[in-house]
C-alpha positions in Angstrom: 0.0 0.0 0.0 1.5 3.3 -1.1 1.0 6.3 1.1 -0.5 9.5 -0.3 1.6 12.7 -0.3 -0.7 14.1 2.5 -0.3 10.9 4.6 3.5 11.0 4.3 3.6 14.7 5.2 1.6 13.9 8.3 3.9 11.2 9.3 7.0 13.4 8.7 5.4 16.2 10.8 4.7 13.7 13.7 8.2 12.4 13.5 9.6 15.9 13.6 7.5 16.7 16.7 8.6 13.5 18.5 12.3 14.1 17.6 12.0 17.6 19.2 10.5 16.1 22.3 13.2 13.4 22.6 15.9 16.0 22.4 14.5 17.9 25.4 16.2 17.1 28.8 12.8 16.2 30.4 11.9 13.5 27.9 14.4 10.7 27.6 14.2 7.8 25.2 13.8 5.3 28.0 10.0 5.0 27.9 9.4 1.9 25.8 5.9 3.0 24.8 7.1 6.4 23.4 10.0 4.7 21.7 7.7 2.1 20.1 5.4 4.9 18.9 8.3 6.7 17.3 9.6 3.5 15.6 6.1 2.7 14.4 5.8 6.1 12.8 9.2 5.6 11.1 8.8 2.0 9.9 5.2 0.6 10.0 4.1 1.9 6.6 7.1 0.4 4.7 6.6 -2.6 2.3 10.2 -3.7 2.7 12.3 -4.4 5.8 14.4 -1.6 7.2 16.8 -1.9 10.1 17.4 1.4 11.9 19.1 2.7 15.0 18.2 5.4 17.5 21.5 7.0 18.6 21.4 8.4 22.1 23.6 10.5 24.3 24.6 9.8 27.9 21.2 11.0 29.1 19.4 8.9 26.6 18.3 11.9 24.5 18.0 11.3 20.8 21.0 12.3 18.7 19.4 10.9 15.5 17.6 8.1 14.0 19.5 6.4 11.2 18.0 3.8 8.7 21.0 1.6 8.1 20.0 -1.4 6.1 17.2 -2.0 3.6 16.0 -5.4 2.7 13.2 -7.2 1.0 9.7 -8.2 2.2 11.1 -10.8 4.6 14.6 -9.8 5.7 17.5 -7.4 5.7 21.2 -8.1 6.1 22.7 -6.3 9.2 26.4 -5.8 9.4 27.8 -5.3 12.9 30.9 -3.4 11.6 28.7 -0.8 9.9 26.5 -0.5 13.0 29.7 0.1 15.1 31.0 2.8 12.6 27.7 4.7 12.8 27.6 4.5 16.6 31.2 5.8 16.9 30.7 8.6 14.3 27.7 9.9 16.3 29.6 9.5 19.6 26.5 7.7 21.0 26.6 6.4 24.6 23.5 4.2 24.0 21.4 2.8 21.2 18.0 1.3 20.5 17.7 -0.9 17.4 14.5 -1.0 15.4 13.3 -2.8 12.4 9.9 -3.6 10.8 8.3 -6.8 9.7 6.3 -6.1 6.5 4.3 -9.2 7.2 2.7 -7.3 10.0 3.7 -9.7 12.7 6.0 -8.1 15.3 7.3 -11.2 17.0 11.1 -11.7 16.8 12.4 -14.6 14.8 15.4 -16.7 15.8 17.5 -14.7 13.4 16.3 -11.4 15.0 17.3 -12.7 18.4 20.7 -14.0 17.2 21.5 -10.7 15.4 20.5 -8.6 18.5 22.7 -10.7 20.7 25.6 -10.3 18.3 25.1 -6.5 18.1 24.9 -6.3 21.9 28.2 -8.2 22.2 30.0 -6.0 19.6 28.8 -2.7 21.2 29.6 -3.9 24.7 33.2 -3.9 23.6 32.9 -0.3 22.6 31.2 0.6 26.0 27.9 1.4 24.3 24.7 0.3 26.0 21.9 -1.4 23.9 18.7 -0.3 25.7 16.2 -2.1 23.4 15.4 -3.6 20.1 11.9 -2.7 18.8 10.3 -4.8 16.1 7.4 -2.9 14.3 4.4 -4.8 13.0 1.2 -3.6 11.4 -0.7 -2.9 14.6 1.9 -3.0 17.4 5.6 -3.0 18.2 7.5 -5.6 20.2 10.1 -4.5 22.7 13.0 -6.9 23.5 13.6 -5.0 26.8 9.9 -5.3 27.9 10.0 -9.1 27.2 13.3 -9.6 29.1 15.3 -10.5 26.0 18.1 -8.0 26.6 
């Protein structure tokens, strides 16, 4: 389903507002519901899988959201070396991973869990905390942190 120009502009405006809120000292990116909402706005409408990362400062304020890898309707290749480069370039202290499942089902696959564990391991060596991994489906988003998977 292709978004209309008006729908895309509305999503872009909502994302801009949320990014402004996350950059304020009083609103940190540690509330899973707000983070899931932000990720859903970024990724739920896409027909292909996208893996992105929320780069956060020491107070867990949003530095930026970066879409790193684009895949097909059922997967995207994620390269830990490229993730590490982006994290270091942004001087991020913490991160939240996010990707969508175009199938609409937000439950993590074995590959999602293995990839997350690998990224956590790599970033731990760089002293960067992984706060969560959000998987976006059609109607909801799944939080690894809320389900005790981190």
